[in-house]
ROVO-591592 format. One record per residue: residue in one letter; z negated, y, x of N, C-alpha, C in turn. Coordinates in steps of 0.1 Angstrom, whole numbers. Each point is the difference from the previous one (the first is absolute). Layout:
! ROVO-591592
['A', [Z, Y, X], [Z, Y, X], [Z, Y, X]],
...
***
This chain:
! ROVO-591592
['M', [-733, 429, 344], [-3, -7, -12], [8, 6, -12]],
['S', [7, -8, -7], [8, 5, -11], [-8, 5, -12]],
['D', [5, 9, -7], [-6, 5, -12], [2, -9, -12]],
['T', [-11, -6, -5], [1, -9, -11], [-2, 6, -13]],
['G', [-3, 13, 0], [-2, 7, -13], [-14, 0, -5]],
['H', [-9, -6, 7], [-14, -1, -4], [-8, 12, 6]],
['G', [-9, 5, -7], [-8, 11, 5], [-7, -3, 13]],
['H', [-5, -12, 1], [-8, -4, 12], [9, -2, 12]],
['D', [13, 1, -1], [9, -1, 11], [5, 14, 5]],
['S', [-5, 11, -6], [4, 13, 4], [-5, 3, 14]],
['P', [6, 11, 6], [-4, 3, 14], [-15, 4, 0]],
['G', [-6, -5, 11], [-14, 3, 1], [-9, -11, -6]],
['H', [5, -10, -6], [-8, -10, -6], [-6, -9, 11]],
['H', [-11, -7, -3], [-6, -9, 10], [-3, -13, -7]],
['H', [-2, -10, 9], [-3, -13, -5], [-15, -4, 4]],
['R', [-7, -7, -9], [-13, -5, 4], [2, -12, 9]],
['D', [-10, -2, 9], [0, -12, 8], [-5, -12, -8]],
['V', [8, -9, -4], [-4, -11, -8], [1, -13, 8]],
['S', [2, 1, 13], [2, -12, 8], [-13, -7, 4]],
['G', [-11, 7, 0], [-13, -6, 5], [-6, -8, -11]],
['G', [-11, -7, 4], [-6, -9, -10], [-11, 6, -8]],
['R', [-5, 12, 4], [-12, 6, -7], [3, 4, -14]],
['E', [10, 7, -3], [3, 5, -13], [3, -12, -10]],
['R', [8, -9, 5], [3, -12, -8], [-12, -8, -3]],
['A', [-9, -2, 10], [-12, -7, -2], [-9, 7, -10]],
['A', [-1, 13, 1], [-9, 8, -9], [5, -1, -15]],
['V', [12, 2, -2], [5, 1, -14], [-1, -14, -6]],
['F', [5, -10, 7], [0, -14, -6], [-14, -6, 0]],
['G', [-8, 5, 9], [-14, -5, 0], [-8, 4, -12]],
['V', [2, 13, -4], [-7, 5, -12], [5, -7, -12]],
['S', [13, -2, -1], [6, -7, -11], [-4, -14, -1]],
['D', [0, -7, 11], [-4, -14, 0], [-15, -2, -3]],
['G', [-8, 9, 5], [-15, -1, -3], [-2, 3, -14]],
['L', [6, 9, -6], [-2, 3, -14], [5, -11, -9]],
['V', [12, -5, 2], [5, -11, -9], [-8, -12, 2]],
['S', [-3, -5, 12], [-7, -12, 2], [-14, 0, -5]],
['N', [-7, 11, 2], [-14, 0, -4], [-2, 3, -15]],
['V', [8, 8, -6], [-1, 2, -14], [3, -13, -7]],
['S', [10, -8, 5], [3, -13, -6], [-11, -9, 2]],
['L', [-6, 0, 12], [-12, -9, 2], [-12, 3, -9]],
['I', [-3, 13, 0], [-12, 5, -8], [2, -3, -15]],
['L', [12, 3, -5], [2, -2, -14], [1, -15, -3]],
['G', [5, -8, 9], [1, -14, -2], [-14, -6, -1]],
['V', [-9, 4, 9], [-14, -5, -1], [-7, 6, -12]],
['A', [2, 13, -2], [-7, 6, -12], [5, -6, -13]],
['G', [12, -5, -1], [5, -6, -12], [-7, -12, -4]],
['A', [-6, -7, 10], [-8, -12, -3], [-14, 4, -5]],
['D', [-4, 13, 0], [-13, 5, -5], [-11, -6, 8]],
['P', [0, 1, 13], [-12, -5, 8], [-10, 11, 1]],
['A', [-11, -2, 7], [-10, 10, 3], [7, 11, 8]],
['P', [-4, 13, -2], [6, 11, 7], [0, -1, 15]],
['D', [-12, -6, 5], [-1, -1, 15], [11, -9, 5]],
['F', [4, -10, -7], [11, -9, 4], [13, 8, 2]],
['V', [3, 9, -10], [12, 8, 1], [-1, 9, 12]],
['R', [-11, 6, 2], [-2, 9, 12], [2, -8, 13]],
['L', [-5, -12, 1], [1, -8, 12], [15, -4, 2]],
['A', [6, -4, -11], [14, -3, 2], [9, 12, 4]],
['G', [-3, 11, -5], [7, 12, 4], [-2, 4, 14]],
['L', [-13, -1, 5], [-3, 3, 14], [7, -10, 9]],
['A', [-1, -12, -4], [6, -11, 8], [15, 2, 1]],
['G', [6, 4, -11], [15, 2, 0], [4, 12, 9]],
['L', [-9, 10, 0], [3, 12, 8], [-1, -4, 15]],
['V', [-11, -6, 4], [-1, -3, 14], [10, -10, 5]],
['A', [2, -11, -8], [9, -10, 5], [14, 5, 0]],
['G', [4, 7, -11], [14, 6, 0], [3, 10, 10]],
['A', [-10, 9, 3], [2, 10, 11], [1, -7, 13]],
['A', [-8, -10, 3], [0, -7, 13], [14, -7, 1]],
['S', [4, -7, -10], [12, -7, 0], [12, 9, 2]],
['M', [0, 11, -7], [11, 10, 1], [1, 6, 14]],
['A', [-12, 3, 6], [0, 6, 13], [5, -10, 10]],
['A', [-4, -13, -1], [4, -10, 9], [15, -2, 0]],
['G', [5, -1, -13], [14, -2, -1], [8, 12, 5]],
['E', [-4, 12, -2], [7, 12, 5], [0, 0, 15]],
['Y', [-12, -3, 6], [-1, 0, 15], [10, -11, 6]],
['I', [0, -12, -6], [9, -10, 5], [14, 4, -1]],
['S', [4, 6, -12], [13, 4, -2], [5, 10, 10]],
['V', [-8, 11, 1], [4, 11, 9], [0, -4, 14]],
['R', [-10, -8, 4], [-1, -5, 14], [12, -9, 3]],
['A', [3, -8, -9], [12, -9, 3], [13, 8, 2]],
['Q', [1, 10, -9], [12, 9, 1], [0, 8, 13]],
['S', [-12, 5, 4], [-1, 7, 13], [3, -9, 12]],
['E', [-5, -12, 0], [3, -10, 11], [15, -4, 0]],
['L', [6, -1, -11], [14, -3, -1], [8, 12, 6]],
['F', [-3, 12, -3], [6, 12, 5], [-2, 0, 15]],
['E', [-12, -2, 5], [-3, 1, 14], [8, -11, 8]],
['R', [2, -12, -6], [7, -10, 7], [15, 4, 1]],
['E', [6, 5, -11], [14, 4, 0], [2, 11, 10]],
['L', [-9, 10, 1], [1, 11, 9], [-1, -5, 14]],
['A', [-9, -10, 3], [-1, -6, 13], [13, -7, 5]],
['L', [6, -7, -9], [13, -7, 2], [11, 11, 3]],
['E', [0, 10, -8], [10, 11, 2], [-2, 7, 13]],
['R', [-13, 2, 4], [-3, 7, 13], [5, -8, 12]],
['V', [-1, -14, -1], [5, -9, 10], [15, 1, 1]],
['A', [6, 0, -12], [15, 0, 0], [5, 13, 6]],
['H', [-7, 11, -2], [4, 13, 6], [0, 0, 15]],
['R', [-10, -7, 6], [-1, -1, 14], [10, -9, 6]],
['R', [3, -11, -7], [8, -11, 6], [15, 4, -1]],
['D', [4, 6, -11], [14, 3, -2], [2, 13, -8]],
['P', [-2, 11, 6], [1, 13, -7], [14, 2, -5]],
['G', [10, -5, 7], [14, 2, -4], [3, -6, -13]],
['K', [-6, -12, -3], [2, -7, -12], [-7, 8, -12]],
['E', [-11, 6, 3], [-7, 7, -10], [7, 13, -3]],
['I', [7, 6, 10], [9, 12, -3], [11, -5, -9]],
['D', [6, -11, 3], [11, -5, -9], [-4, -3, -14]],
['E', [-12, -5, -2], [-5, -3, -13], [-3, 13, -8]],
['L', [-6, 10, 7], [-2, 13, -7], [13, 7, -3]],
['T', [9, -1, 9], [13, 6, -2], [7, -6, -13]],
['K', [0, -13, -1], [6, -6, -12], [-7, 4, -13]],
['I', [-13, 2, 1], [-8, 4, -12], [5, 14, -4]],
['Y', [1, 9, 10], [5, 14, -3], [14, 0, -5]],
['E', [9, -9, 6], [14, 0, -5], [1, -5, -14]],
['S', [-9, -10, -4], [0, -5, -14], [-4, 11, -10]],
['R', [-6, 11, 5], [-4, 10, -9], [11, 12, 0]],
['G', [11, -3, 6], [11, 10, -1], [1, 9, 12]],
['I', [-8, -2, 11], [1, 8, 11], [11, -5, 9]],
['S', [7, 9, 7], [11, -4, 8], [-5, -8, 12]],
['P', [8, -10, 5], [-5, -8, 11], [-4, 8, 12]],
['E', [7, 11, 4], [-4, 8, 11], [-14, 6, -2]],
['T', [-1, 7, -11], [-13, 6, -3], [-11, -10, -1]],
['A', [2, -11, -7], [-10, -11, -1], [-5, -4, 13]],
['R', [10, -3, 10], [-4, -4, 13], [-8, 11, 7]],
['E', [4, 12, -1], [-7, 11, 6], [-15, 1, -5]],
['V', [-1, 0, -13], [-13, 1, -6], [-9, -12, 4]],
['A', [6, -12, 0], [-8, -12, 4], [-4, 1, 14]],
['S', [8, 4, 9], [-3, 2, 14], [-11, 10, 2]],
['D', [0, 11, -7], [-10, 10, 1], [-14, -5, -5]],
['V', [1, -8, -11], [-13, -6, -5], [-6, -9, 10]],
['M', [8, -8, 7], [-5, -10, 9], [-6, 5, 13]],
['R', [2, 13, 2], [-6, 6, 12], [-15, 1, 0]],
['D', [-6, 1, -12], [-14, 1, -1], [-5, -14, -6]],
['P', [-8, -8, 7], [-3, -13, -4], [-8, 0, -14]],
['E', [-9, 9, -2], [-7, 1, -12], [8, 4, -12]],
['V', [9, 10, 2], [9, 4, -10], [10, -11, -4]],
['A', [4, -7, 11], [10, -11, -2], [-7, -11, -8]],
['L', [-12, -3, 3], [-7, -11, -7], [-2, 3, -15]],
['A', [-5, 13, -2], [-2, 4, -14], [13, 0, -8]],
['T', [11, 5, 7], [13, 1, -7], [5, -14, -3]],
['H', [-1, -9, 9], [5, -14, -2], [-8, -7, -11]],
['A', [-13, 3, 0], [-9, -6, -10], [4, 5, -14]],
['R', [3, 12, -2], [5, 6, -13], [14, -5, -3]],
['E', [9, 2, 9], [14, -3, -3], [4, -14, -1]],
['E', [-6, -8, 10], [4, -14, 1], [-9, -9, -8]],
['L', [-13, 3, 0], [-10, -9, -6], [-5, 5, -14]],
['G', [3, 13, -3], [-5, 5, -12], [-15, 3, 0]],
['M', [-6, 3, 11], [-14, 2, 2], [-2, 14, 5]],
['D', [-12, 6, -4], [-4, 13, 5], [-13, -3, 8]],
['P', [1, 1, 14], [-12, -3, 8], [-12, 9, -4]],
['G', [2, 12, -5], [-11, 9, -3], [-6, -2, -14]],
['A', [6, -10, -8], [-4, -2, -13], [-7, -13, -2]],
['V', [-5, -6, 11], [-7, -13, -1], [-13, 3, -6]],
['G', [-4, -8, -11], [-12, 2, -6], [-13, -4, 8]],
['R', [-11, 6, -4], [-13, -3, 7], [-8, -10, -8]],
['P', [-2, -12, 5], [-7, -10, -8], [-14, 4, -5]],
['V', [-8, 5, 9], [-14, 3, -4], [0, 11, -10]],
['A', [9, 11, 1], [0, 10, -10], [5, -5, -13]],
['A', [10, -8, 0], [5, -6, -12], [-10, -8, -7]],
['A', [-7, -9, 7], [-10, -8, -5], [-12, 8, -6]],
['S', [-4, 10, 7], [-11, 9, -5], [3, 7, -13]],
['W', [12, 6, 0], [5, 6, -12], [1, -10, -12]],
['S', [5, -12, 3], [1, -10, -10], [-14, -4, -6]],
['F', [-9, -2, 9], [-14, -3, -4], [-6, 11, -9]],
['L', [1, 12, 5], [-6, 11, -7], [7, 3, -14]],
['S', [13, 0, 0], [7, 2, -12], [-2, -11, -10]],
['F', [0, -12, 4], [-2, -11, -9], [-14, 1, -7]],
['S', [-10, 4, 9], [-14, 2, -5], [0, 11, -10]],
['V', [7, 11, 2], [0, 11, -10], [5, -5, -13]],
['G', [12, -7, 1], [6, -5, -13], [-9, -10, -7]],
['A', [-6, -9, 8], [-8, -10, -7], [-13, 5, -5]],
['L', [-5, 12, 5], [-12, 5, -4], [1, 7, -14]],
['V', [12, 5, -3], [2, 7, -13], [-5, -7, -12]],
['P', [5, -13, -2], [-4, -7, -12], [-14, -6, 1]],
['L', [-6, 0, 12], [-13, -5, 2], [-11, 10, -3]],
['V', [2, 13, 3], [-10, 10, -2], [-7, 0, -13]],
['P', [7, -1, -12], [-7, -1, -13], [-10, -11, -1]],
['W', [3, -11, 7], [-9, -11, -1], [-13, 2, 9]],
['L', [1, 9, 9], [-11, 4, 9], [-9, 10, -8]],
['I', [5, 5, -10], [-8, 10, -8], [-5, -5, -13]],
['T', [9, -8, -7], [-4, -5, -14], [5, -14, -1]],
['S', [1, -5, -12], [4, -14, -2], [5, -2, -14]],
['G', [4, -13, -3], [5, -3, -13], [13, 7, -4]],
['G', [2, 2, -13], [12, 6, -5], [3, 14, 6]],
['V', [-10, 7, 2], [2, 14, 6], [6, -1, 14]],
['A', [-5, -9, 8], [5, -2, 13], [15, -5, 0]],
['V', [3, -9, -10], [13, -5, -1], [10, 11, -3]],
['V', [-4, 8, -10], [9, 11, -4], [2, 10, 11]],
['A', [-12, 3, 7], [1, 10, 11], [8, -5, 12]],
['S', [-1, -13, 2], [7, -6, 11], [15, 0, -3]],
['I', [4, -3, -12], [14, 0, -4], [6, 15, 1]],
['T', [-8, 9, -5], [4, 14, 0], [2, 5, 15]],
['A', [-10, -3, 8], [0, 5, 14], [12, -6, 7]],
['A', [3, -13, -2], [11, -7, 6], [13, 6, -4]],
['A', [1, 3, -13], [13, 6, -6], [2, 13, 6]],
['V', [-10, 9, 1], [2, 13, 6], [4, -1, 14]],
['A', [-7, -9, 8], [3, -2, 14], [15, -5, 2]],
['A', [4, -9, -9], [14, -6, 1], [10, 11, -2]],
['L', [-3, 9, -10], [9, 11, -3], [1, 9, 12]],
['A', [-12, 3, 6], [-1, 9, 12], [8, -6, 12]],
['V', [-1, -13, 2], [7, -6, 11], [15, 1, -3]],
['G', [4, -2, -12], [14, 1, -4], [6, 14, 2]],
['L', [-9, 10, -3], [5, 14, 2], [1, 3, 15]],
['V', [-9, -5, 8], [1, 2, 15], [13, -7, 5]],
['L', [2, -12, -4], [13, -7, 4], [12, 8, -4]],
['A', [0, 5, -12], [11, 8, -5], [3, 12, 8]],
['R', [-11, 7, 4], [2, 12, 9], [5, -4, 13]],
['L', [-5, -11, 6], [5, -4, 13], [14, -5, 0]],
['T', [4, -6, -10], [14, -6, -1], [9, 9, -8]],
['E', [-5, 11, -6], [8, 9, -8], [7, -7, -11]],
['R', [-8, -9, -7], [5, -7, -12], [-6, 7, -12]],
['P', [5, -3, -12], [-6, 5, -13], [-14, -3, -1]],
['P', [-9, 10, -1], [-15, -3, 0], [-4, -9, -12]],
['A', [5, 3, -12], [-4, -8, -11], [3, -14, 1]],
['R', [12, -3, 5], [5, -14, 1], [-8, -7, 10]],
['V', [-2, 6, 12], [-8, -7, 11], [-15, -2, -5]],
['A', [-6, 10, -6], [-14, -1, -4], [-1, -11, -10]],
['L', [9, -1, -10], [-1, -10, -11], [2, -14, 6]],
['R', [9, -1, 10], [3, -13, 7], [-13, -4, 7]],
['Q', [-6, 9, 6], [-13, -4, 8], [-11, -4, -10]],
['L', [0, 7, -12], [-10, -4, -10], [3, -14, -5]],
['L', [13, -3, -2], [3, -13, -5], [-3, -11, 10]],
['F', [2, 3, 13], [-4, -10, 10], [-15, -3, 0]],
['A', [-8, 10, -4], [-14, -3, 0], [-4, -6, -14]],
['A', [6, 4, -10], [-4, -4, -14], [3, -15, -3]],
['V', [12, -4, 5], [4, -14, -3], [-9, -10, 6]],
['P', [-3, 0, 13], [-9, -11, 6], [-14, 2, -6]],
['A', [-4, 12, -2], [-14, 2, -5], [-1, -6, -14]],
['S', [10, 2, -9], [0, -6, -13], [0, -15, 0]],
['V', [8, -6, 10], [1, -14, 1], [-13, -6, 4]],
['T', [-7, 6, 10], [-13, -5, 5], [-11, 1, -11]],
['W', [1, 12, -7], [-10, 2, -11], [2, -11, -10]],
['T', [12, -3, -4], [2, -11, -10], [-4, -13, 5]],
['I', [3, -3, 12], [-5, -13, 6], [-15, -1, 1]],
['G', [-6, 11, 4], [-15, 0, 1], [-6, -1, -14]],
['S', [6, 6, -10], [-5, -1, -14], [1, -14, -5]],
['I', [11, -7, 3], [2, -14, -5], [-10, -9, 7]],
['I', [-1, 2, 13], [-10, -9, 7], [-14, 3, -4]],
['G', [-3, 12, -3], [-14, 4, -5], [-2, -7, -13]],
['V', [9, 1, -9], [-1, -6, -14], [-2, -15, 1]],
['S', [9, -6, 9], [0, -15, 2], [-14, -4, 5]],
['S', [-5, 7, 10], [-12, -3, 6], [-12, 1, -10]],
['G', [2, 11, -8], [-11, 2, -10], [0, -10, -10]],
['G', [12, -6, -3], [0, -11, -10], [-5, -13, 5]],
***
């Protein structure tokens, strides 16, 4: 690996495994749960209904959103896994039927990367001696797939459900304790703090400027919440009139 001049590329550095579905589902689940439910809760609260109605809406938003998020994540990761498995099965058949052709394909890939034809052929032939190594190598080099990095649908769906629920619960908790203007202010404050926290976590994971990422996350929560609050207030006033 060439030296790019960045500290994280120094000898001894390591990379996090970001290919699975769990981490992605957790981070985006919390963010989605927070944004969607604070928007829902403030939209309903803006119409000034009975507090129980706001609580019911928040709970419904939490359950429905978490279930939808989990189902979508399961289907997405499952479909990706099945696609990988199909491609690997086709590749396995090709190895059995015409190993010479597979050696030629791997040789050409190595040659395209600057390896001499003789060395490329030798390496490709060595790789093809072990069927499992050959399959994994062809999957990575020819198909751009890593057989060991296929996501787990149930784990991704579970993390998605739990993380969405955590995010959606944040703006709902004040309404389970109090009501009225106090609950509105507490809900907004809790959601803002949570949005900033999610932004800081994302900044640490991606090594981006913390302040910028945190403020961006806060903006993503504040804009839809403001819009739904405004709509709820207009509808509430119209209904009252």
